[in-house]
C-alpha positions as CSV (number, residue, x, y, z in Angstrom):
1,M,29.0,33.4,-34.5
2,K,26.5,32.8,-31.7
3,L,27.4,30.4,-28.9
4,V,24.9,28.1,-27.2
5,I,25.9,26.3,-24.0
6,V,23.9,23.2,-22.9
7,E,24.6,20.8,-20.1
8,S,24.9,17.5,-21.9
9,P,27.1,16.7,-24.9
10,S,24.4,14.4,-26.3
11,K,22.2,17.4,-27.0
12,T,24.6,19.5,-29.0
13,K,24.3,17.7,-32.4
14,A,20.5,18.0,-32.6
15,I,20.3,21.6,-31.4
16,E,23.1,22.8,-33.7
17,K,21.3,21.2,-36.6
18,Y,18.0,22.9,-35.7
19,L,19.6,26.4,-35.3
20,G,21.8,26.4,-38.4
21,S,25.4,27.4,-39.3
22,N,25.4,30.7,-37.5
23,Y,25.2,28.9,-34.1
24,K,27.8,26.8,-32.4
25,V,26.4,24.5,-29.6
26,V,28.8,23.3,-26.9
27,S,28.4,21.5,-23.5
28,S,29.4,22.5,-20.0
29,K,29.1,18.8,-19.1
30,G,26.9,19.6,-16.1
31,H,28.0,21.8,-13.2
32,I,31.3,23.7,-13.5
33,R,31.4,25.1,-9.9
34,D,30.5,23.9,-6.5
35,L,30.9,25.0,-2.9
36,A,34.4,25.0,-1.6
37,T,35.3,22.8,1.3
38,S,37.2,25.5,3.2
39,G,36.1,27.8,6.0
40,K,34.1,26.9,9.1
41,F,33.5,23.1,9.3
42,G,34.5,22.9,5.6
43,F,31.1,24.3,4.5
44,G,32.5,26.7,1.9
45,V,30.0,29.1,3.4
46,D,30.6,32.3,5.4
47,I,28.2,31.7,8.3
48,D,28.9,35.1,9.8
49,N,28.4,37.0,6.6
50,D,24.8,36.2,5.6
51,F,25.8,32.7,4.6
52,K,27.8,33.9,1.6
53,P,28.9,31.0,-0.5
54,N,32.4,30.5,-1.7
55,Y,32.4,28.7,-5.1
56,I,35.3,27.0,-6.7
57,N,35.7,25.3,-10.1
58,I,35.0,21.6,-10.0
59,K,38.2,19.5,-10.2
60,G,38.7,18.3,-13.7
61,K,36.6,21.1,-15.3
62,G,39.6,23.4,-16.0
63,K,39.9,22.6,-19.7
64,V,36.1,22.8,-20.2
65,I,36.0,26.3,-18.5
66,T,39.0,27.5,-20.5
67,D,37.5,26.4,-23.8
68,L,34.1,28.0,-22.9
69,K,35.8,31.3,-21.9
70,K,37.7,31.4,-25.2
71,Q,34.6,30.6,-27.3
72,A,32.4,33.1,-25.3
73,K,34.9,35.9,-25.9
74,N,34.9,35.3,-29.6
75,S,31.0,35.1,-29.9
76,E,28.7,38.0,-30.6
77,M,26.0,36.5,-28.2
78,V,26.0,33.6,-25.7
79,Y,22.9,31.6,-25.1
80,L,22.7,29.7,-21.8
81,A,20.4,26.7,-22.6
82,T,20.9,24.5,-19.6
83,D,18.0,22.3,-18.3
84,P,14.7,24.0,-17.5
85,D,14.7,23.6,-13.7
86,R,16.3,25.2,-10.7
87,E,19.5,23.1,-11.1
88,G,19.7,24.2,-14.7
89,E,19.1,27.8,-13.8
90,A,21.9,27.7,-11.2
91,I,24.3,26.1,-13.8
92,S,23.4,29.0,-16.2
93,W,24.2,31.5,-13.4
94,H,27.6,29.9,-12.7
95,L,28.4,30.0,-16.4
96,Y,27.4,33.7,-16.5
97,D,29.6,34.5,-13.6
98,T,32.6,32.3,-14.5
99,L,32.6,33.4,-18.2
100,L,32.4,37.1,-17.2
101,L,29.3,37.7,-19.2
102,N,27.1,40.8,-18.9
103,D,23.5,41.6,-19.7
104,N,24.3,42.8,-23.1
105,N,26.0,39.7,-24.4
106,Y,24.0,36.8,-23.0
107,E,20.4,35.4,-23.0
108,R,18.8,32.5,-21.1
109,V,16.9,30.0,-23.2
110,V,14.7,27.2,-21.9
111,F,12.8,24.5,-23.7
112,N,10.9,21.5,-22.4
113,E,11.6,19.2,-25.4
114,I,14.4,18.9,-27.9
115,T,12.5,19.2,-31.2
116,K,13.0,21.7,-34.0
117,D,9.9,23.8,-33.5
118,V,10.2,24.0,-29.7
119,V,13.9,24.8,-29.7
120,T,13.7,27.4,-32.5
121,N,10.7,29.0,-30.8
122,A,12.6,29.2,-27.5
123,F,15.4,31.1,-29.2
124,K,12.8,33.7,-30.4
125,N,11.7,34.2,-26.8
126,P,14.9,34.4,-24.6
127,R,15.0,35.9,-21.1
128,K,17.5,36.7,-18.4
129,I,18.5,34.4,-15.6
130,D,15.8,34.1,-12.9
131,M,17.8,34.8,-9.7
132,D,15.0,33.7,-7.5
133,L,15.3,30.2,-8.9
134,V,19.1,30.4,-8.4
135,R,18.7,31.5,-4.8
136,S,16.3,28.7,-4.1
137,Q,18.8,26.1,-5.5
138,E,21.7,27.8,-3.7
139,T,19.8,27.7,-0.4
140,R,19.0,24.0,-0.8
141,R,22.7,23.3,-1.6
142,I,23.9,25.3,1.4
143,M,21.5,23.7,3.8
144,D,22.2,20.2,2.5
145,R,26.0,20.9,2.8
146,I,25.6,22.1,6.4
147,I,23.4,19.2,7.5
148,G,25.4,16.7,5.5
149,F,28.8,17.7,6.8
150,R,27.9,18.2,10.4
151,L,25.7,15.1,10.8
152,S,27.8,12.8,8.7
153,K,30.9,13.6,10.8
154,L,28.9,13.1,13.9
155,M,27.5,9.7,12.7
156,Q,31.0,8.5,11.6
157,S,32.6,9.3,14.9
158,K,29.7,8.0,17.1
159,T,27.9,5.2,15.3
160,G,30.0,4.0,12.4
161,G,27.4,5.3,10.0
162,K,28.7,6.9,6.8
163,S,26.4,9.8,6.3
164,A,23.2,11.7,7.2
165,G,21.2,14.2,5.3
166,R,18.2,16.5,5.4
167,V,15.9,14.2,3.3
168,Q,17.9,11.0,3.3
169,S,17.6,10.6,7.0
170,V,13.9,11.2,7.0
171,A,13.4,8.6,4.3
172,L,15.5,6.1,6.3
173,K,13.3,6.9,9.3
174,L,10.2,5.9,7.3
175,I,11.8,2.5,6.6
176,V,12.9,2.0,10.2
177,D,9.5,3.0,11.6
178,R,7.7,0.6,9.2
179,E,10.1,-2.2,10.3
180,R,9.3,-1.6,13.9
181,E,5.5,-1.6,13.2
182,I,6.0,-5.0,11.6
183,E,8.1,-6.3,14.6
184,K,5.4,-5.2,17.1
185,F,2.5,-6.5,15.0
186,V,0.7,-9.4,16.6
187,E,-1.2,-11.5,14.1
188,E,-4.8,-12.5,14.8
189,E,-6.9,-15.1,13.1
190,Y,-10.3,-14.5,11.6
191,F,-12.6,-16.5,9.3
192,T,-14.7,-16.0,6.2
193,I,-17.4,-18.3,5.0
194,E,-17.8,-18.9,1.3
195,A,-20.5,-20.7,-0.7
196,D,-19.3,-22.3,-3.9
197,F,-21.9,-22.6,-6.7
198,N,-19.4,-24.1,-9.2
199,D,-19.4,-21.1,-11.6
200,F,-19.1,-18.4,-8.9
201,V,-18.4,-18.0,-5.2
202,A,-20.4,-15.9,-2.7
203,T,-19.0,-14.6,0.6
204,L,-20.9,-14.1,3.9
205,E,-21.2,-10.4,4.7
206,K,-24.1,-9.8,7.1
207,Y,-26.5,-11.4,9.5
208,H,-30.0,-9.7,9.7
209,D,-28.5,-6.6,8.0
210,K,-25.6,-6.3,10.4
211,K,-22.0,-6.6,9.3
212,I,-20.5,-9.8,10.6
213,E,-17.0,-10.6,11.8
214,I,-15.9,-14.1,12.6
215,K,-13.0,-14.2,15.0
216,T,-12.9,-17.8,16.4
217,E,-13.3,-21.4,15.2
218,V,-16.3,-21.8,17.5
219,E,-18.1,-18.9,15.9
220,K,-17.4,-20.2,12.4
221,D,-18.6,-23.7,13.2
222,E,-21.8,-22.3,14.9
223,I,-22.7,-20.3,11.7
224,L,-22.0,-23.3,9.4
225,S,-24.3,-25.5,11.5
226,K,-27.2,-23.0,10.8
227,L,-26.7,-22.9,7.0
228,S,-28.4,-25.1,4.5
229,N,-27.2,-25.7,0.9
230,S,-30.2,-23.8,-0.5
231,F,-29.9,-20.0,-1.0
232,K,-32.7,-17.6,-2.0
233,I,-31.8,-14.8,-4.5
234,E,-32.5,-11.7,-2.5
235,S,-31.5,-9.2,-5.1
236,C,-29.5,-8.9,-8.4
237,E,-28.4,-5.5,-9.6
238,T,-26.4,-4.6,-12.7
239,K,-24.9,-1.1,-13.1
240,E,-22.7,0.5,-15.6
241,K,-19.6,2.1,-14.1
242,Q,-16.9,4.3,-15.5
243,R,-13.2,3.3,-15.1
244,S,-11.3,6.5,-15.4
245,S,-8.4,6.9,-17.8
246,V,-5.1,7.6,-16.2
247,L,-3.2,10.9,-15.9
248,P,0.0,11.3,-17.9
249,F,3.2,10.7,-16.0
250,K,5.1,13.0,-13.7
251,T,8.5,12.0,-12.4
252,S,7.3,10.2,-9.3
253,T,4.5,8.2,-11.0
254,L,6.9,7.3,-13.9
255,Q,9.4,5.9,-11.3
256,Q,6.6,4.0,-9.5
257,V,5.1,2.4,-12.6
258,A,8.5,1.6,-14.1
259,V,9.4,-0.3,-10.9
260,S,6.3,-2.3,-10.8
261,K,5.7,-2.9,-14.5
262,L,9.1,-2.9,-16.1
263,N,11.2,-4.0,-13.1
264,F,13.4,-0.9,-13.5
265,N,14.8,0.8,-10.4
266,S,14.3,4.6,-10.1
267,S,17.9,5.4,-11.1
268,K,17.7,3.2,-14.2
269,T,14.4,4.8,-15.1
270,M,15.7,8.3,-14.9
271,R,18.9,7.4,-16.8
272,I,17.0,6.0,-19.7
273,A,14.4,8.9,-19.6
274,Q,17.3,11.4,-19.8
275,K,18.6,9.7,-23.0
276,L,15.1,9.7,-24.5
277,Y,14.8,13.4,-23.7
278,E,18.3,14.5,-24.9
279,G,17.9,12.9,-28.3
280,I,17.9,9.7,-30.3
281,D,19.4,9.3,-33.8
282,L,16.6,8.4,-36.1
283,E,17.0,7.7,-39.9
284,D,17.0,11.3,-41.0
285,E,17.1,13.4,-37.8
286,T,18.2,13.5,-34.2
287,V,15.3,14.3,-31.9
288,G,14.2,14.1,-28.3
289,L,11.5,11.5,-28.0
290,I,10.0,12.7,-24.7
291,T,9.6,16.0,-22.9
292,Y,11.7,17.0,-19.8
293,M,11.6,14.1,-17.3
294,R,11.9,16.1,-14.1
295,T,8.4,17.4,-13.4
296,D,5.7,17.2,-10.8
297,S,2.9,18.3,-13.1
298,T,0.4,16.3,-15.2
299,R,-0.4,19.3,-17.4
300,L,-0.4,18.9,-21.2
301,S,0.1,21.6,-23.9
302,S,-2.9,22.5,-26.0
303,T,-0.9,21.6,-29.1
304,F,-0.2,18.1,-27.9
305,I,-3.9,17.7,-26.8
306,D,-5.2,18.8,-30.2
307,E,-2.7,16.6,-32.1
308,T,-3.6,13.6,-29.9
309,F,-7.3,14.0,-30.2
310,K,-7.0,13.9,-34.0
311,Y,-4.7,10.9,-33.8
312,I,-7.2,9.0,-31.6
313,N,-10.1,9.9,-33.9
314,G,-8.2,8.6,-37.0
315,K,-6.8,5.4,-35.5
316,Y,-9.5,4.3,-33.1
317,G,-12.6,6.2,-34.0
318,P,-14.5,9.2,-32.5
319,E,-16.0,7.0,-29.8
320,Y,-12.5,6.7,-28.2
321,V,-11.8,10.4,-28.1
322,G,-11.8,11.5,-24.4
323,A,-11.3,14.7,-22.5
324,Y,-8.4,16.5,-21.0
325,K,-8.3,16.2,-17.2
326,K,-6.9,19.2,-15.5
327,Q,-4.5,18.6,-12.6
328,K,-6.0,19.2,-9.1
329,K,-4.4,22.0,-7.2
330,D,-1.7,20.7,-4.8
331,D,0.5,22.8,-2.6
332,N,3.5,20.5,-3.4
333,V,3.2,20.9,-7.2
334,Q,5.4,23.6,-8.8
335,D,3.9,23.1,-12.3
336,A,6.9,24.5,-14.0
337,H,6.8,22.0,-16.8
338,E,4.4,19.8,-18.7
339,A,3.9,16.1,-17.9
340,I,6.3,13.6,-19.3
341,R,4.9,12.8,-22.8
342,P,6.1,11.9,-26.3
343,T,7.2,15.0,-28.3
344,S,5.0,13.8,-31.1
345,I,2.1,11.4,-30.8
346,K,2.8,10.4,-34.4
347,R,6.2,9.0,-33.4
348,T,4.8,5.6,-32.2
349,P,7.0,3.2,-30.3
350,E,7.0,0.7,-33.2
351,S,8.1,3.3,-35.6
352,V,11.3,4.1,-33.6
353,K,11.9,0.6,-32.1
354,K,14.9,-0.2,-34.4
355,Y,16.7,2.9,-33.1
356,L,16.3,2.1,-29.4
357,T,17.8,-0.4,-27.0
358,N,15.3,-2.9,-25.5
359,D,15.1,-0.9,-22.3
360,E,14.7,2.4,-24.1
361,F,11.9,0.9,-26.1
362,K,10.1,-0.4,-23.0
363,L,10.2,2.9,-21.3
364,Y,9.3,5.0,-24.3
365,S,6.3,2.6,-24.9
366,L,5.2,3.1,-21.4
367,I,5.4,6.9,-21.5
368,Y,3.8,7.0,-25.0
369,K,0.8,4.8,-24.1
370,R,0.3,6.6,-20.8
371,A,0.0,10.0,-22.4
372,L,-2.1,8.7,-25.3
373,S,-4.5,6.8,-23.1
374,S,-4.9,9.9,-20.8
375,L,-6.8,11.6,-23.6
376,M,-9.0,8.6,-24.4
377,K,-12.5,7.8,-23.2
378,N,-13.1,6.2,-19.9
379,A,-13.7,2.4,-20.0
380,K,-17.2,1.2,-19.3
381,V,-17.7,-1.7,-16.9
382,L,-20.9,-3.6,-16.2
383,S,-20.8,-4.5,-12.5
384,T,-23.3,-7.1,-11.2
385,V,-23.9,-7.7,-7.5
386,I,-26.1,-10.6,-6.3
387,A,-27.3,-11.0,-2.8
388,L,-28.2,-14.5,-1.5
389,E,-30.1,-15.2,1.8
390,N,-29.7,-18.3,3.9
391,N,-31.4,-18.5,7.3
392,G,-30.9,-14.8,8.0
393,Y,-27.3,-14.8,6.7
394,L,-26.6,-12.6,3.6
395,F,-24.0,-13.7,1.1
396,K,-22.8,-11.5,-1.8
397,A,-21.0,-12.1,-5.1
398,T,-19.7,-9.5,-7.4
399,G,-18.8,-9.8,-11.1
400,S,-17.8,-7.3,-13.7
401,I,-17.2,-7.3,-17.5
402,I,-15.8,-4.7,-19.7
403,K,-18.5,-3.3,-22.0
404,F,-16.3,-0.7,-23.7
405,D,-12.5,-0.8,-23.4
406,G,-11.9,2.9,-23.9
407,Y,-8.4,3.9,-22.7
408,L,-7.6,0.2,-21.9
409,K,-7.3,-0.4,-25.6
410,V,-4.0,1.3,-25.4
411,Y,-3.0,1.0,-21.7
412,G,-4.5,-2.4,-20.9
413,D,-1.1,-4.1,-20.9
414,Y,-0.2,-2.1,-17.8
415,E,-3.5,-2.4,-15.9
416,S,-5.5,-5.4,-14.8
417,K,-8.4,-6.2,-17.2
418,D,-9.5,-9.3,-15.2
419,E,-13.2,-9.9,-15.7
420,V,-15.3,-11.9,-13.3
421,K,-18.4,-13.2,-15.1
422,L,-21.6,-14.2,-13.2
423,P,-24.4,-16.3,-14.6
424,D,-27.4,-14.5,-16.2
425,F,-29.6,-14.7,-13.2
426,A,-32.5,-12.9,-15.0
427,N,-33.1,-16.1,-17.1
428,Y,-33.2,-18.4,-14.1
429,K,-36.5,-20.2,-13.7
430,T,-36.2,-20.3,-9.9
431,N,-35.0,-17.9,-7.3
432,I,-33.4,-20.7,-5.3
433,L,-29.7,-21.7,-5.8
434,V,-28.0,-24.8,-4.4
435,A,-24.4,-24.5,-3.3
436,D,-22.0,-27.4,-4.1
437,K,-20.2,-26.7,-0.8
438,I,-20.1,-24.2,2.0
439,E,-16.8,-23.8,3.9
440,G,-15.1,-21.6,6.5
441,I,-11.7,-20.3,5.6
442,K,-9.1,-19.3,8.1
443,H,-7.1,-16.1,7.6
444,L,-4.4,-14.3,9.6
445,T,-4.2,-10.5,9.8
446,K,-1.1,-9.0,8.3
447,P,1.0,-6.0,9.2
448,L,1.6,-3.1,6.7
449,P,4.1,-4.3,4.1
450,R,7.7,-3.1,3.9
451,Y,8.4,-0.3,1.5
452,T,9.3,-1.0,-2.0
453,E,10.9,1.6,-4.2
454,A,7.5,2.4,-5.7
455,S,5.7,2.7,-2.3
456,L,8.6,4.7,-0.7
457,I,8.5,7.2,-3.6
458,K,4.8,7.5,-3.3
459,E,5.0,8.1,0.4
460,M,7.7,10.7,0.1
461,E,5.7,12.6,-2.5
462,K,2.5,12.4,-0.4
463,L,4.4,13.7,2.7
464,G,6.1,16.5,0.7
465,I,9.6,15.6,1.5
466,G,12.3,15.8,-1.2
467,R,11.6,16.6,-4.9
468,P,10.9,14.3,-7.8
469,S,14.4,14.8,-9.1
470,T,16.0,13.7,-5.8
471,Y,14.1,10.5,-5.1
472,A,16.4,8.2,-7.1
473,K,19.5,9.7,-5.5
474,I,18.1,9.3,-2.0
475,I,17.2,5.6,-2.5
476,D,20.7,4.9,-4.1
477,T,22.4,6.6,-1.1
478,L,20.5,4.5,1.5
479,R,21.6,1.4,-0.3
480,E,25.2,2.5,-0.9
481,R,25.6,3.6,2.7
482,N,24.4,0.1,3.8
483,Y,21.5,1.7,5.8
484,C,19.1,-0.8,4.2
485,K,19.2,-3.9,2.1
486,I,16.7,-5.1,-0.5
487,D,15.0,-8.4,-0.1
488,H,12.3,-9.4,-2.7
489,K,12.2,-5.8,-3.8
490,K,11.5,-4.6,-0.3
491,F,13.6,-2.3,2.0
492,I,14.8,-3.8,5.2
493,P,16.9,-1.5,7.5
494,T,20.3,-2.8,8.6
495,E,21.6,-2.6,12.1
496,I,23.6,0.5,11.3
497,G,20.6,2.0,9.6
498,I,18.5,1.5,12.8
499,V,21.3,2.8,15.1
500,T,21.8,5.9,12.9
501,T,18.0,6.6,12.9
502,D,17.7,6.1,16.7
503,K,20.7,8.4,17.5
504,L,19.4,11.1,15.1
505,Q,15.9,10.9,16.7
506,E,17.5,11.1,20.2
507,F,19.3,14.4,19.5
508,F,17.6,15.9,16.3
509,S,14.0,14.9,16.4
510,S,12.9,18.5,16.0
511,I,14.7,18.7,12.6
512,I,14.9,15.2,11.2
513,N,11.2,14.6,10.8
514,V,8.6,14.7,8.1
515,K,6.9,17.9,9.2
516,Y,10.1,20.0,9.4
517,T,11.5,18.6,6.1
518,A,8.2,19.3,4.3
519,K,8.2,22.9,5.8
520,M,11.7,23.4,4.5
521,E,10.6,22.3,1.0
522,K,7.8,24.8,1.0
523,E,10.1,27.6,2.1
524,L,12.5,26.7,-0.7
525,D,9.6,26.9,-3.1
526,E,8.7,30.3,-1.7
527,I,12.3,31.6,-2.1
528,A,11.9,30.7,-5.8
529,E,8.7,32.8,-5.9
530,A,10.4,35.7,-4.1
531,K,8.2,35.3,-1.0
532,Y,11.1,34.3,1.3
533,V,14.6,35.7,1.7
534,S,17.3,33.1,1.5
535,K,19.6,34.4,4.3
536,E,16.7,34.6,6.7
537,V,15.7,31.0,6.1
538,L,19.3,29.9,6.6
539,A,19.8,32.0,9.7
540,E,16.6,30.6,11.3
541,F,17.7,27.0,10.5
542,W,21.3,27.6,11.8
543,K,20.1,29.1,15.0
544,E,18.1,25.9,15.8
545,F,20.4,23.3,14.3
546,E,24.0,24.1,15.5
547,P,23.2,24.0,19.3
548,L,21.7,20.5,18.7
549,V,24.9,19.4,17.0
550,D,27.1,20.7,19.9
551,I,25.0,18.8,22.4
552,A,25.1,15.6,20.3
553,F,28.9,15.7,20.0
554,K,29.2,16.1,23.8
555,N,26.6,13.6,24.9
556,M,26.0,11.0,22.2
557,E,27.4,7.7,23.3
558,K,30.0,6.3,21.0
559,K,29.5,2.8,19.6
560,E,32.4,0.5,20.2
561,P,33.7,-1.2,17.0
562,E,32.9,-4.9,16.6
563,K,35.8,-7.3,17.5
564,T,36.8,-9.9,14.9
565,G,38.3,-12.4,17.4
566,E,41.7,-11.9,15.8
567,I,44.9,-10.3,17.4
568,C,46.9,-7.6,15.8
569,P,50.2,-9.1,14.6
570,E,52.1,-5.9,15.3
571,C,51.0,-4.9,18.8
572,G,48.8,-7.7,20.2
573,S,45.6,-5.6,20.5
574,D,42.2,-6.8,19.3
575,L,41.4,-6.4,15.6
576,V,38.1,-4.7,15.0
577,K,35.8,-3.9,12.0
578,R,35.8,-0.3,10.9
579,N,33.9,1.7,8.2
580,G,36.0,3.8,5.9
581,K,35.4,5.9,2.8
582,Y,35.6,2.8,0.6
583,G,33.6,0.4,2.8
584,E,34.3,-1.9,5.7
585,F,37.8,-3.0,6.7
586,V,39.6,-4.7,9.6
587,A,42.2,-2.7,11.6
588,C,43.8,-2.5,15.0
589,S,41.8,-1.3,17.9
590,N,44.8,0.5,19.3
591,Y,44.7,3.2,16.5
592,P,46.2,5.8,16.3
593,E,49.1,4.3,18.3
594,C,49.1,1.3,16.0
595,K,48.1,1.8,12.3
596,Y,47.9,-1.8,11.3
597,I,45.2,-2.6,8.6
598,K,44.5,-6.2,7.6
599,K,44.9,-6.7,3.8
600,E,42.2,-9.0,2.5
601,K,43.3,-11.5,-0.1
602,K,41.1,-11.1,-3.1
603,E,40.2,-14.0,-5.4
604,I,41.3,-13.3,-8.9
605,K,38.4,-13.6,-11.4
606,E,39.8,-14.5,-14.8
607,I,37.6,-13.4,-17.8
608,M,39.5,-14.3,-21.0
609,D,42.9,-14.1,-22.8
610,C,44.1,-10.6,-23.3
611,P,43.4,-9.5,-27.0
612,K,46.5,-7.3,-26.9
613,C,49.2,-9.5,-25.4
614,D,49.8,-12.9,-23.8
615,G,48.3,-11.9,-20.5
616,K,44.9,-12.6,-19.0
617,I,42.0,-10.2,-18.6
618,I,40.8,-10.2,-15.0
619,E,38.2,-8.4,-13.0
620,K,39.8,-5.5,-11.1
621,I,38.4,-3.0,-8.5
622,T,39.2,0.7,-8.2
623,K,39.7,2.4,-4.8
624,R,36.1,3.5,-5.0
625,K,35.0,-0.1,-5.4
626,K,34.1,0.2,-9.0
627,V,34.6,-2.9,-11.2
628,F,36.7,-2.7,-14.4
629,Y,38.6,-5.2,-16.5
630,G,42.3,-5.1,-17.2
631,C,45.3,-7.1,-18.2
632,T,47.6,-9.0,-15.8
633,N,50.6,-7.7,-17.6
634,Y,49.9,-4.1,-16.5
635,P,51.7,-1.7,-16.8
636,K,53.4,-3.3,-19.8
637,C,49.9,-3.9,-21.3
638,K,47.5,-1.1,-20.6
639,F,44.3,-2.7,-21.9
640,A,41.4,-1.8,-19.7
641,T,37.6,-1.4,-20.1
642,W,34.7,-0.6,-17.8
643,D,32.4,-3.0,-19.8
644,L,32.8,-6.8,-19.7
645,P,34.9,-8.0,-22.7
646,I,33.8,-11.2,-24.5
647,K,35.7,-13.6,-26.8
648,E,33.4,-13.0,-29.7
649,K,34.8,-10.7,-32.4
650,C,33.1,-7.6,-33.8
651,P,31.2,-8.5,-37.0
652,K,32.2,-5.2,-38.6
653,C,35.9,-4.8,-37.9
654,N,36.9,-8.0,-36.1
655,G,37.7,-5.9,-33.1
656,I,37.1,-6.4,-29.3
657,L,33.5,-6.7,-28.2
658,T,32.2,-5.8,-24.8
659,I,28.8,-6.3,-23.3
660,K,26.7,-4.2,-21.0
661,N,23.0,-4.4,-20.3
662,N,22.8,-7.4,-22.7
663,K,24.0,-5.2,-25.5
664,K,27.2,-5.7,-27.5
665,K,29.5,-2.8,-28.4
666,C,32.9,-2.7,-30.2
667,L,35.9,-0.9,-28.5
668,D,37.6,-0.5,-31.9
669,C,34.8,0.9,-34.1
670,D,31.3,2.4,-33.9
671,Y,29.5,-1.0,-34.0
672,E,26.7,-1.2,-31.5
673,E,24.2,-4.0,-31.3
674,K,20.6,-2.7,-31.9
């Protein structure tokens, strides 16, 4: 028997079916080891011994590791088939080391999509673990551990902030800097002048061939006084323009478009994409619907291109067949994987809709149509510009109509197809047009907008900080740590977010900045390419970083906790607000002499009668502030569920139904609402 180890349990069924009865496919359920929290500063790294890491088994993974060891020992060959990225390579190495494998009894297998042909072909072309990729991941993990542990402890002791990080803190700085630009911005008024001709509007642009700017009411009124209602057609030009088809998705662009078009946050997008990649149960097969979703490449395989060209020709006609656009060279692009695309262009969204949840269908449709339209012809647009003269003042109006829809035939739902039609001036009998009205319109200049998830991800990618797979986690951390809040989908830094940024810039501006973080990303890439040595990169970083930390611990002013106006009932000192592991709480300012903590009375939220006893199901909260639902008769009645229970009974077994993401699921059988 041959053993195959993957990361996710949801992949095992499909892969085992592809490979046949001689293979057993099992899951490691993600990472099995991580850095210890022992040693200097709890890094789990021997700073004085070339930053040698000390790995320990992750808590709760003991049974998984024991089972894997037993199965590996009884197998003739072990295939490590974890995800095809640096994180996956590192997991394979940890499995290799923990399971005591050797070069004679293991192979590393990678595949970019979970389909039969791709998976079986990958097993025909195995390799060994790429230790350069492992070292790159390990270096990132060590560096993030060092910065995270040292700066988080500093922030907790000095500012009340909960954490700081190599990329997280730079992303927060972008948000804070933008907020300060907005606060400093002084709006100015300006005017435009428009001539309304009933079926189109022309705007003043020039005076005697010089661009005109109108900054005051007086200037506006003076110009209006010189204009008549009669305009002479100076010129009218119509040109055909190409509207280029879009590139297929990479991780960052998928997250951006899903935010703006589907209203999915980046975490939700990646969670659904992971499910589409790992496999969906169709009528007669389990198959991954999309390729690997963590990529910064827009490259497509020749097989997919050929298949798609044939599909376009057959469904839409030869006039819609486009060309493959090669990705422009970019220093930040690793190009390890293809773009995110459907595993088969023949597997249309409608053909698999009944097997998907509503959100899965929306995201799959977006990915499918983006990849398909990327290989279709450009749209053709007829653009008309008319110039009108009035007493030396030149007005212009622009219109456009789509002559050939091209890729918009498929992707038009996600892009604006607004057309502005102008009259057919060529058939006018006169070159004089009379305006119904001419008016000056007041405007106010506006500052740069606050970042949305989409624009923050775009900016991080442009600046080369972080990696596509980390954007969602970074954004989640900023929210969870209360460093920023979301208002109308825009990031606004909180007071603690601003204080944390200011303190980090006061003491760590040479490290917590865009340039340094982008440089570090490049060095991590070069470690993966064997151009840099891991221990040298870490030694250089440590030499610069640790002295700054020492100075900050000595000299950073400590923020006094906010008083609540209440008195401690045990010692008479002031009660103050403090931040802990599980959020904000109120405690005595005389800590550690007085350890009083105010217990908040929580309103009980009743959901329904308990289906197991005569108690009530209420909303409960774990120590980690996670909501679940349980019975008031606990521990006598141990009914509990993470998902919201409802009074409606299961149509299949009359069991208990819960609801999550507007989808009903039974706790007692396999019923799940489609």
